[in-house]
DRENFIDO-402513 format. One line per field, with one value per residue: residue number from 1; residue in three letters; chain; z, y, x of N, C-alpha, C in turn. Coordinates in Angstrom, 3 decimals. Layout:
<rs>
k NUM | ...
r ala | ...
c A | ...
n.Z Z | ...
n.Y Y | ...
n.X X | ...
ca.Z Z | ...
ca.Y Y | ...
ca.X X | ...
c.Z Z | ...
c.Y Y | ...
c.X X | ...
</rs>
This chain:
<rs>
k 1 | 2 | 3 | 4 | 5 | 6 | 7 | 8 | 9 | 10 | 11 | 12 | 13 | 14 | 15 | 16 | 17 | 18 | 19 | 20 | 21 | 22 | 23 | 24 | 25 | 26 | 27 | 28 | 29 | 30 | 31 | 32 | 33 | 34 | 35 | 36 | 37 | 38 | 39 | 40 | 41 | 42 | 43 | 44 | 45 | 46 | 47 | 48 | 49 | 50 | 51 | 52 | 53 | 54 | 55 | 56 | 57 | 58 | 59 | 60 | 61 | 62 | 63 | 64 | 65 | 66 | 67 | 68 | 69 | 70 | 71 | 72 | 73 | 74 | 75 | 76 | 77 | 78 | 79 | 80 | 81 | 82 | 83 | 84 | 85 | 86 | 87 | 88 | 89 | 90 | 91 | 92 | 93 | 94 | 95 | 96 | 97 | 98 | 99 | 100 | 101 | 102 | 103 | 104 | 105 | 106 | 107 | 108 | 109 | 110 | 111 | 112 | 113 | 114 | 115 | 116 | 117 | 118 | 119 | 120 | 121 | 122 | 123 | 124 | 125 | 126 | 127 | 128 | 129 | 130 | 131 | 132 | 133 | 134 | 135 | 136 | 137 | 138 | 139 | 140 | 141 | 142 | 143 | 144 | 145 | 146 | 147 | 148 | 149 | 150 | 151 | 152 | 153 | 154
r met | pro | arg | pro | arg | arg | phe | glu | asp | lys | glu | phe | ile | gly | cys | val | val | glu | lys | ser | phe | tyr | leu | leu | leu | lys | glu | leu | ala | phe | lys | gln | gly | ile | thr | leu | ser | glu | leu | ile | arg | arg | ala | leu | glu | glu | tyr | val | glu | arg | his | phe | lys | glu | lys | val | val | arg | ala | gln | gln | tyr | glu | asn | leu | ile | lys | ala | gly | val | ile | ala | arg | glu | ala | glu | ile | thr | leu | asn | tyr | thr | leu | leu | lys | glu | glu | leu | lys | leu | ala | glu | arg | ser | leu | gln | thr | leu | arg | arg | gln | arg | lys | gly | thr | ile | asp | phe | tyr | asn | ala | leu | thr | asn | phe | glu | arg | his | phe | arg | arg | ala | ile | gln | leu | ala | ser | lys | leu | pro | lys | val | pro | glu | lys | glu | ala | lys | leu | ile | ile | asn | leu | gln | asn | glu | leu | asp | lys | ile | val | gly | gly | gly
c A | A | A | A | A | A | A | A | A | A | A | A | A | A | A | A | A | A | A | A | A | A | A | A | A | A | A | A | A | A | A | A | A | A | A | A | A | A | A | A | A | A | A | A | A | A | A | A | A | A | A | A | A | A | A | A | A | A | A | A | A | A | A | A | A | A | A | A | A | A | A | A | A | A | A | A | A | A | A | A | A | A | A | A | A | A | A | A | A | A | A | A | A | A | A | A | A | A | A | A | A | A | A | A | A | A | A | A | A | A | A | A | A | A | A | A | A | A | A | A | A | A | A | A | A | A | A | A | A | A | A | A | A | A | A | A | A | A | A | A | A | A | A | A | A | A | A | A | A | A | A | A | A | A
n.Z -0.240 | -1.003 | 0.549 | 2.327 | 0.449 | 0.960 | -0.013 | -1.560 | -3.686 | -5.343 | -5.520 | -7.221 | -5.891 | -6.853 | -5.339 | -6.035 | -3.484 | -1.475 | -0.823 | 1.647 | 3.281 | 2.310 | 3.589 | 6.006 | 6.824 | 6.253 | 8.422 | 10.337 | 9.755 | 9.991 | 12.949 | 13.946 | 13.636 | 10.871 | 7.442 | 4.755 | 3.020 | 4.421 | 7.105 | 5.342 | 4.202 | 6.404 | 7.936 | 5.514 | 6.329 | 8.411 | 7.894 | 6.155 | 7.804 | 9.911 | 8.128 | 6.509 | 7.979 | 9.338 | 7.617 | 6.460 | 8.561 | 9.175 | 6.897 | 6.930 | 9.228 | 8.181 | 6.257 | 8.167 | 9.297 | 7.263 | 6.648 | 9.164 | 9.283 | 7.335 | 8.182 | 10.203 | 9.322 | 8.014 | 9.812 | 11.163 | 9.571 | 9.163 | 11.897 | 11.827 | 10.185 | 11.512 | 13.815 | 12.382 | 11.729 | 14.396 | 15.022 | 13.518 | 13.829 | 16.529 | 16.223 | 14.130 | 16.326 | 18.029 | 15.917 | 15.944 | 18.475 | 18.589 | 16.432 | 18.215 | 19.809 | 20.892 | 18.621 | 19.075 | 22.103 | 24.852 | 25.135 | 22.145 | 21.125 | 22.619 | 21.860 | 19.024 | 18.804 | 19.609 | 17.625 | 15.726 | 16.587 | 16.574 | 13.822 | 12.514 | 13.476 | 12.504 | 9.763 | 9.431 | 10.153 | 7.915 | 5.800 | 6.276 | 5.747 | 2.487 | 0.993 | 1.109 | 2.133 | 0.341 | 1.964 | 4.213 | 3.441 | 2.047 | 4.044 | 5.572 | 3.234 | 3.535 | 6.754 | 6.589 | 5.002 | 6.505 | 8.213 | 7.355 | 6.747 | 9.504 | 10.435 | 9.015 | 6.594 | 4.263
n.Y -1.161 | 2.403 | 5.564 | 7.626 | 10.820 | 13.627 | 16.468 | 17.724 | 19.833 | 20.915 | 22.008 | 22.008 | 23.313 | 24.633 | 25.441 | 26.694 | 26.198 | 26.722 | 24.183 | 23.571 | 24.751 | 23.539 | 20.693 | 21.585 | 22.104 | 19.240 | 17.999 | 19.108 | 18.590 | 16.013 | 15.744 | 16.832 | 14.813 | 14.644 | 14.930 | 16.635 | 18.178 | 18.585 | 20.650 | 22.212 | 23.184 | 24.001 | 25.810 | 27.809 | 28.478 | 29.291 | 31.742 | 33.320 | 33.288 | 34.987 | 37.274 | 37.998 | 37.849 | 39.759 | 41.979 | 40.199 | 39.979 | 42.597 | 43.029 | 41.625 | 42.368 | 44.903 | 44.412 | 43.434 | 45.679 | 46.999 | 45.169 | 45.505 | 48.340 | 48.569 | 47.277 | 48.365 | 50.662 | 50.218 | 49.504 | 51.935 | 53.574 | 51.959 | 52.890 | 55.625 | 55.530 | 54.376 | 56.215 | 58.671 | 57.649 | 57.779 | 60.749 | 61.907 | 61.156 | 62.361 | 65.040 | 65.137 | 65.069 | 67.268 | 69.348 | 68.593 | 68.953 | 72.064 | 72.634 | 72.690 | 75.138 | 78.707 | 81.413 | 82.680 | 82.841 | 81.272 | 78.543 | 78.212 | 78.700 | 77.373 | 74.977 | 75.374 | 75.508 | 73.219 | 71.223 | 72.646 | 71.527 | 68.871 | 68.649 | 69.268 | 67.983 | 65.590 | 66.412 | 66.534 | 63.655 | 62.309 | 63.830 | 62.300 | 59.767 | 57.590 | 57.045 | 58.809 | 56.673 | 56.752 | 57.287 | 58.671 | 60.952 | 62.395 | 62.634 | 64.629 | 66.505 | 67.153 | 67.466 | 70.018 | 71.584 | 71.719 | 73.088 | 75.535 | 76.523 | 76.413 | 78.733 | 80.940 | 80.574 | 80.016
n.X 0.763 | 0.978 | 2.413 | 0.407 | -0.651 | 1.562 | 0.687 | -1.619 | -1.900 | 1.058 | 4.310 | 7.305 | 10.392 | 13.406 | 16.588 | 20.202 | 22.921 | 25.412 | 27.988 | 28.642 | 27.058 | 24.635 | 25.282 | 25.477 | 22.479 | 21.755 | 22.884 | 21.372 | 18.937 | 18.914 | 19.833 | 17.116 | 15.444 | 14.156 | 13.028 | 15.308 | 13.996 | 11.586 | 12.872 | 13.714 | 11.231 | 9.593 | 11.328 | 11.156 | 8.316 | 8.259 | 9.776 | 8.359 | 5.689 | 7.057 | 8.116 | 5.491 | 3.428 | 2.339 | 1.316 | -0.741 | -2.340 | -2.966 | -4.076 | -6.288 | -7.800 | -8.421 | -10.406 | -12.159 | -12.662 | -13.948 | -16.462 | -17.572 | -18.317 | -20.093 | -21.854 | -22.743 | -23.262 | -25.451 | -27.006 | -27.149 | -28.822 | -31.334 | -31.597 | -31.910 | -34.245 | -36.301 | -36.132 | -37.081 | -39.690 | -40.785 | -40.298 | -41.839 | -44.519 | -45.004 | -44.525 | -47.113 | -48.679 | -47.826 | -49.102 | -52.005 | -52.262 | -51.828 | -53.565 | -55.720 | -55.605 | -55.996 | -55.135 | -52.516 | -51.882 | -50.019 | -49.985 | -50.914 | -48.346 | -46.001 | -47.097 | -47.004 | -43.896 | -43.212 | -44.017 | -41.910 | -39.991 | -39.678 | -40.323 | -38.454 | -35.993 | -37.105 | -36.571 | -33.924 | -32.982 | -34.351 | -32.785 | -30.689 | -30.976 | -30.820 | -32.509 | -35.531 | -38.830 | -41.360 | -43.812 | -43.548 | -42.149 | -44.245 | -45.796 | -44.490 | -44.817 | -47.362 | -47.427 | -45.830 | -47.591 | -50.243 | -49.783 | -48.744 | -51.553 | -52.269 | -50.915 | -51.022 | -49.782 | -50.419
ca.Z 0.145 | -0.942 | 1.602 | 1.608 | 0.161 | 1.668 | -0.380 | -2.838 | -4.404 | -5.004 | -6.572 | -6.681 | -5.919 | -6.549 | -5.227 | -5.571 | -2.182 | -1.192 | -0.248 | 2.936 | 3.790 | 1.983 | 4.522 | 7.530 | 6.919 | 6.545 | 9.714 | 11.257 | 9.878 | 10.844 | 14.299 | 14.293 | 12.752 | 9.563 | 6.320 | 4.281 | 2.481 | 5.846 | 7.571 | 4.436 | 4.411 | 7.905 | 7.468 | 4.587 | 6.642 | 9.609 | 7.283 | 5.255 | 8.912 | 10.699 | 7.778 | 6.345 | 8.752 | 9.930 | 6.693 | 5.980 | 9.584 | 8.588 | 5.579 | 7.471 | 10.209 | 7.750 | 5.892 | 9.015 | 9.888 | 6.210 | 6.614 | 10.317 | 8.630 | 6.302 | 9.126 | 10.994 | 8.160 | 7.304 | 11.536 | 11.664 | 8.293 | 10.116 | 13.183 | 11.459 | 9.690 | 13.257 | 14.674 | 11.870 | 11.518 | 15.739 | 15.013 | 12.517 | 15.022 | 17.505 | 14.933 | 13.915 | 17.921 | 18.185 | 15.010 | 16.760 | 19.576 | 17.747 | 15.646 | 19.289 | 20.630 | 20.045 | 18.103 | 19.758 | 23.282 | 25.451 | 24.510 | 20.804 | 20.487 | 22.905 | 20.527 | 17.930 | 19.496 | 20.187 | 16.406 | 15.037 | 17.310 | 15.807 | 12.401 | 12.409 | 13.717 | 11.438 | 8.439 | 9.646 | 10.214 | 6.820 | 4.758 | 6.308 | 4.855 | 1.244 | -0.076 | 1.943 | 1.707 | 0.046 | 3.194 | 4.663 | 2.733 | 1.679 | 5.451 | 5.634 | 2.494 | 4.554 | 8.099 | 6.391 | 4.552 | 7.643 | 9.282 | 6.913 | 6.818 | 10.869 | 11.372 | 8.386 | 5.580 | 2.687
ca.Y -0.091 | 3.353 | 6.215 | 8.916 | 12.163 | 14.851 | 17.481 | 17.669 | 20.318 | 20.858 | 22.575 | 21.742 | 24.258 | 23.984 | 26.463 | 26.179 | 26.731 | 26.133 | 22.850 | 23.712 | 25.022 | 22.038 | 19.357 | 21.882 | 21.888 | 17.781 | 17.277 | 19.419 | 17.742 | 14.330 | 15.759 | 16.908 | 13.408 | 14.879 | 14.979 | 17.932 | 18.863 | 19.097 | 21.242 | 23.412 | 23.693 | 25.102 | 27.226 | 28.731 | 28.708 | 30.572 | 32.878 | 33.502 | 33.619 | 36.152 | 38.472 | 38.392 | 37.647 | 41.052 | 42.264 | 39.591 | 40.551 | 43.985 | 43.282 | 40.886 | 43.743 | 46.663 | 43.620 | 43.045 | 46.767 | 47.792 | 44.707 | 46.197 | 49.735 | 48.037 | 46.508 | 49.628 | 51.822 | 49.756 | 49.735 | 53.659 | 53.886 | 51.689 | 53.499 | 56.736 | 55.095 | 54.506 | 57.890 | 59.630 | 57.815 | 58.493 | 61.976 | 62.385 | 61.047 | 63.669 | 66.131 | 65.018 | 64.890 | 68.487 | 69.495 | 68.581 | 70.186 | 73.425 | 73.063 | 73.061 | 76.313 | 79.847 | 81.756 | 84.116 | 82.325 | 81.360 | 77.440 | 78.262 | 79.061 | 76.029 | 73.923 | 75.630 | 75.365 | 71.398 | 70.868 | 72.851 | 71.056 | 67.441 | 68.830 | 69.697 | 66.802 | 64.627 | 66.597 | 65.865 | 62.205 | 62.039 | 63.823 | 61.514 | 58.141 | 57.464 | 57.390 | 58.683 | 56.419 | 57.967 | 57.645 | 59.763 | 62.253 | 62.770 | 63.256 | 65.601 | 67.585 | 67.069 | 68.650 | 71.608 | 72.248 | 71.836 | 74.316 | 76.776 | 76.665 | 76.637 | 80.175 | 81.393 | 81.172 | 79.603
ca.X -0.087 | 1.638 | 1.937 | -0.709 | 0.478 | 1.474 | 0.623 | -2.512 | -1.708 | 2.969 | 4.931 | 8.881 | 11.466 | 14.931 | 17.921 | 21.347 | 23.202 | 26.887 | 27.890 | 28.968 | 25.677 | 23.864 | 25.794 | 24.908 | 21.135 | 21.480 | 23.135 | 19.929 | 17.791 | 19.292 | 19.637 | 15.806 | 14.757 | 13.213 | 14.082 | 15.721 | 12.924 | 10.636 | 13.460 | 13.444 | 9.627 | 9.551 | 12.190 | 10.090 | 6.696 | 8.639 | 10.158 | 7.016 | 4.877 | 7.794 | 7.611 | 4.215 | 2.428 | 1.884 | 0.696 | -1.692 | -3.251 | -3.085 | -5.321 | -8.005 | -8.266 | -9.077 | -11.069 | -12.901 | -13.453 | -15.195 | -17.285 | -18.245 | -18.619 | -20.930 | -22.798 | -22.529 | -24.214 | -27.007 | -28.191 | -27.458 | -29.939 | -32.468 | -32.070 | -32.912 | -35.726 | -37.315 | -36.364 | -38.127 | -41.110 | -41.333 | -40.684 | -43.236 | -45.885 | -44.721 | -44.940 | -48.096 | -49.570 | -48.136 | -50.041 | -53.014 | -52.644 | -51.473 | -55.301 | -57.177 | -54.952 | -56.355 | -53.808 | -51.727 | -51.953 | -48.894 | -50.047 | -50.513 | -47.099 | -45.668 | -47.464 | -45.800 | -42.428 | -43.100 | -44.436 | -41.095 | -38.325 | -39.780 | -40.150 | -36.965 | -35.503 | -37.645 | -35.978 | -32.351 | -33.101 | -34.653 | -31.794 | -29.398 | -31.111 | -30.003 | -33.603 | -36.882 | -39.642 | -42.736 | -44.922 | -43.115 | -42.209 | -45.699 | -46.358 | -43.920 | -45.173 | -48.773 | -47.086 | -46.081 | -48.881 | -51.237 | -48.849 | -49.258 | -52.690 | -52.787 | -50.310 | -51.827 | -48.718 | -50.694
c.Z -0.225 | 0.120 | 1.156 | 1.271 | 0.789 | 1.454 | -1.523 | -3.645 | -4.428 | -6.008 | -6.173 | -7.086 | -5.429 | -6.434 | -5.085 | -4.298 | -1.934 | -0.685 | 1.311 | 3.982 | 3.462 | 3.442 | 5.913 | 7.945 | 6.951 | 7.604 | 10.734 | 11.184 | 10.649 | 12.540 | 14.864 | 14.163 | 11.967 | 8.556 | 6.086 | 3.801 | 3.733 | 6.456 | 6.620 | 4.407 | 5.789 | 8.386 | 6.673 | 5.406 | 7.566 | 8.931 | 7.002 | 6.705 | 9.649 | 9.750 | 7.175 | 6.776 | 9.045 | 8.756 | 6.355 | 7.111 | 9.321 | 7.607 | 6.126 | 8.576 | 8.924 | 6.912 | 6.888 | 9.491 | 8.619 | 6.522 | 8.154 | 9.878 | 8.009 | 7.353 | 9.976 | 10.013 | 8.147 | 8.941 | 11.545 | 10.383 | 8.779 | 11.411 | 12.735 | 10.838 | 10.623 | 13.827 | 13.883 | 11.865 | 13.409 | 15.524 | 14.148 | 12.988 | 16.271 | 16.707 | 14.750 | 15.530 | 18.211 | 17.245 | 15.513 | 18.066 | 19.304 | 17.470 | 16.901 | 20.290 | 19.921 | 19.634 | 18.890 | 21.400 | 23.451 | 24.335 | 22.861 | 20.658 | 21.491 | 22.394 | 19.543 | 18.126 | 19.525 | 18.293 | 15.442 | 15.235 | 17.024 | 14.491 | 12.240 | 12.351 | 12.668 | 9.592 | 8.509 | 9.448 | 8.133 | 5.265 | 4.975 | 5.805 | 3.393 | 0.479 | 0.884 | 1.426 | 1.299 | 0.836 | 3.856 | 4.243 | 2.048 | 3.271 | 5.929 | 4.835 | 3.428 | 5.888 | 7.304 | 5.831 | 5.402 | 8.444 | 9.048 | 6.610 | 8.582 | 11.037 | 9.615 | 7.155 | 4.056 | 2.880
c.Y 1.014 | 4.323 | 7.132 | 9.950 | 13.086 | 16.292 | 17.072 | 18.560 | 20.754 | 21.420 | 22.591 | 23.260 | 24.231 | 25.267 | 25.578 | 26.740 | 25.910 | 25.159 | 22.957 | 23.937 | 24.108 | 20.679 | 20.046 | 21.465 | 20.208 | 17.655 | 18.387 | 18.940 | 16.384 | 14.812 | 16.012 | 15.594 | 13.715 | 14.888 | 16.418 | 18.810 | 19.597 | 20.153 | 22.810 | 23.978 | 24.857 | 26.181 | 28.213 | 29.283 | 29.844 | 31.624 | 33.674 | 34.738 | 34.848 | 37.431 | 39.233 | 38.289 | 38.827 | 41.938 | 41.291 | 39.844 | 42.078 | 43.781 | 42.592 | 41.795 | 44.560 | 45.703 | 43.606 | 44.636 | 47.226 | 46.649 | 45.062 | 47.126 | 49.689 | 47.742 | 47.923 | 50.822 | 51.295 | 50.019 | 51.336 | 53.788 | 53.245 | 52.699 | 54.807 | 56.892 | 55.306 | 55.735 | 58.649 | 59.121 | 57.870 | 60.131 | 62.494 | 62.237 | 62.193 | 64.539 | 66.041 | 65.247 | 66.438 | 69.514 | 69.711 | 69.194 | 71.933 | 73.671 | 73.884 | 74.484 | 77.655 | 80.350 | 82.511 | 83.913 | 81.596 | 79.749 | 77.162 | 78.107 | 77.683 | 74.974 | 73.876 | 75.017 | 73.267 | 70.918 | 71.435 | 72.016 | 69.469 | 67.359 | 68.301 | 68.356 | 65.528 | 64.516 | 66.052 | 64.657 | 61.892 | 62.442 | 63.160 | 59.777 | 58.368 | 57.451 | 57.401 | 58.362 | 57.088 | 58.032 | 58.743 | 60.879 | 62.993 | 63.588 | 64.048 | 66.925 | 68.411 | 67.986 | 70.278 | 72.152 | 72.761 | 73.086 | 75.713 | 77.517 | 76.880 | 78.427 | 80.880 | 81.846 | 80.343 | 79.351
c.X 0.958 | 1.305 | 1.090 | 0.527 | 0.384 | 0.950 | -1.030 | -2.172 | 0.031 | 2.932 | 6.800 | 9.343 | 12.535 | 15.724 | 19.038 | 21.848 | 25.008 | 26.662 | 27.932 | 27.309 | 24.517 | 24.172 | 25.460 | 23.541 | 20.758 | 21.724 | 21.999 | 19.215 | 17.493 | 19.042 | 17.912 | 14.995 | 13.733 | 13.900 | 14.754 | 14.838 | 11.959 | 11.730 | 13.129 | 12.023 | 9.396 | 10.551 | 11.160 | 8.837 | 7.190 | 9.060 | 8.854 | 6.301 | 5.308 | 7.334 | 6.583 | 2.967 | 1.385 | 0.973 | -0.744 | -2.805 | -3.668 | -4.321 | -6.699 | -8.495 | -8.947 | -10.286 | -12.570 | -13.503 | -14.415 | -16.374 | -18.571 | -18.986 | -19.694 | -22.262 | -23.438 | -23.578 | -25.339 | -27.709 | -28.305 | -29.029 | -31.340 | -32.803 | -32.751 | -33.834 | -36.382 | -37.624 | -37.166 | -39.481 | -41.871 | -41.288 | -41.555 | -44.597 | -46.061 | -45.283 | -46.461 | -49.051 | -49.415 | -48.760 | -51.349 | -53.155 | -52.710 | -53.364 | -56.481 | -56.411 | -55.199 | -54.934 | -53.354 | -51.272 | -50.127 | -48.879 | -50.068 | -49.156 | -45.843 | -46.023 | -46.682 | -44.497 | -41.945 | -43.038 | -42.695 | -39.881 | -38.626 | -40.069 | -39.524 | -35.922 | -35.702 | -36.904 | -34.144 | -32.476 | -33.461 | -33.588 | -30.238 | -29.854 | -30.628 | -31.357 | -35.033 | -37.597 | -40.866 | -43.662 | -44.304 | -42.551 | -43.360 | -45.844 | -45.359 | -44.143 | -46.610 | -48.475 | -46.869 | -47.104 | -49.921 | -50.366 | -49.096 | -50.412 | -53.031 | -52.301 | -50.545 | -50.914 | -49.038 | -52.250
</rs>
């Protein structure tokens, strides 16, 4: 029965060295109880790991940061969309309160201030989204039109 293959996909590397260096490597391999090929493979692996591992690790870390950034951006979009919906609900409630108040009273101006705060925050959140959903965009326009009717701007 033949011995199992050591490598599935292999490539031969030949190199010329001084005879004294060859004899030294051969003696080291013999003392460690391994073949000369195995000694050279280990030395090459150690060299590559020592000199290139840091670059490979940095590349992997960079890739992970990019992935994390994409996930964070998606999470930020989701959060901004959720906050936008909440601010629009609060703006609607403030507008309903504003409708019930008599113009010129302190309660009217308090309700107007509350509406403006929520409406401004909704606009800021909408500007952070890649695309404002149609339902929310229409609601923003309707809220602005309703405010204009109440305060006499349109």
